[in-house]
N, C-alpha and C positions, 0 to 999 in steps of 0.2 A: 409336262411333256417331259421335264425333270425328276417322275418320280415314275415314271415310267420305265427311262430312260434308267434306273437307276433299278431295276427292275427286271430288265433285260425285255418289258414288251414291249413290241414294236406298236406304234402310231396309232395303223392303221385299226390293230388289235381293242388297243384301246376304246379306239373310237365305238365297237361294235359291243364290246361290253360297259361303257357306258350310255346307250341305247336301246342295252337290255331290260330288263326286271329283272331283277334279280330272282327271283321263282320261275324263269322260264331261263338258269342258268342249266347248265350238264356240269358236274363236278368238276371240269378242268376248268371250265372258266373260272367260278366261284376260286380256284384256288390263284389264278394271276389275278385274280379282280382283289383278292385281299390282299395279297404282298405287297402289290398297287395301293389300295388306299391305306393300311400300315402305314406306307415312310408320306404320300398325300398328305393325309390325313391326324398328326401327333395325337393330337390328344382324342381320350376315350367316350368323352359325350358325344361330339362332331360327326365321330364312325359311327357311332350309337342313333343317331337321326338322319344320319347319309343313309348307313344300311335301312332302316323301319322305312322312309320316305322310298327307297329302292322299291320295295315292296310293296307298292296301293293299287291295289284293284289281283293281292292275291286270293286267289279263290280261298270260300271257309270251308272247313271240316270240323263239327266235333269228334273227340278221342278216336286219333285218327293214327298215333305212335305206338308204338309195343313195341318189343324186347326180340322181336322177329329174328335172326335166325338167333341169338342166343340163350331163346327159353321160349319155348312156346304153348306156353300159358296166354300168350295175345300175340297172337299170327300177325300183327300188323306191325311196318320195319321200326328199324331202328329213325331212318328220316326220309324227310319229304318233299321237298324244294318247291312241289308245285303247289303245297296248298298247306295251311296251317289251322287250328285253332285260337281263343288270345295267350294263354299260354305254349304252346307250342311259337309261336311269333316268337315272346320274347325270350325264350330260352334262342332260341335261331339266333333271333339278331344279336341278344348277349354275345355269344360264345365268336360268332361271326365278327361282334368290334374287338374283340379280346385275342385275334388268332389272324396270322400275317401266311397262311396256309391252309388249303382244306384238312391237311392232317392234324394240324394241329386245333381246328373250328371241331371236330366230331372227338377227338378228347375231351378236349374242352365244353362241349354241349354234354357228353356221357358226366362231367363232370357234376353241371349245372345241375341237369336231372337227376342225379343220384346218391344217394348219402354216399358218401366219402365215392363217389363216381364208381360203382359195384353194378355191376347191372344185373336188373332182376326187375318186374313186379313187384314184390316185396319190398322189395331197398328203394324203390320210385318216388319220386316227391309229389305226391298224390293233393295233400292237401295245402294250400296256399300258406296259412300261413302259419300254420303247424307244421307245415316240413317244407317246404319250398321257402318260405321267407332265412326262417332259420339256418336250412342248412348248408343255404346261400349269404351266410354274414360275412365272408368273407371279403362278398361284392356287393354285397347291398346296404342299407340300415334303414329303420324301420324312421320314417321322419314323423309321424302322427300325432304323434304328442309334442311337439315339439313346433308345433306351425298356429297356435295359437287359436284355433278355429275350439269351440266343444266339441268335445269328442264323446261316445256314443258308449255304454260297456258293449260286450257281450259274451256268451259262453260258448260255446260249442262242445258237442258231449263227440267225442271223434271213436269210432268201432272199428277199426282198420284190421280183427281180424273180420270180422262180419263183412266189411266192405270185397276186404280180398274174395269169399267165400264166395259172397252172391256177383260178383262180378266178372270174378277169373274162376271158379268154380275152384278155390287151393283153400287151403289148412293153412295157415304161419299164427299161431298161437302168441297173440300179443296183450298187452293188458290193452282195457279200455282209457284212455284219457280227456278229462275235464279241462280242454284250457280257454283259455279267459282272454281278448282286447278288447283292444277297442278301436272304430270310425270312424269317420269324420261324414254328417250326413250327407246326400248328397242337395239341399237347398243349399249349406253350410260351404262348397266346395268352391263358390264363386268370392269369400271373402279370404281363401291363400292361394286362389289359381296363381298370384301374381311370382309368389315364391315357386311356384311348381321352375325346373330346369329342362330342358334335352336330354333324353336319358331316362331322367325318372320312371323307376317303373309303378 
């Protein structure tokens, strides 16, 4: 209640927001909730976990976001709070946890989703390991090799030009990339699970 008073949020409205799933909120409600949460939970990892839990039950839909109305190559909208897929869920959760208002959330979402925050289908971080993780090094750090579990190497051949042409019917010349990385196999995850923290991606 003290945090609510500090941001001018009446007790009755706070109660309503606390009892409402995030995916059922309107942008104005998210704006008020984020302002309160920044004050109430000053630790970033706590906010990430709280927001993730507040979205339990959110409907899942794959490939649901695009760049409309900024671009017409992908007619899906830039945001949709009512549903998400795995990457969208992470992007929304991190962007909200880093923000104290709807305006900040929307700006942060574009910074996380696009290289240098430039909105466009060709600048979207399509490949998690090769694009998203690297473009968001200011926010996340890959700890796979530091957890003490055996890692498995893999190579991914990334042809962004072919992907954009097949998926969105646009031709943007880009070189093919051979991307090398490592992962922890499913059977080895239990051994390092205790090292994982709230807020890890």
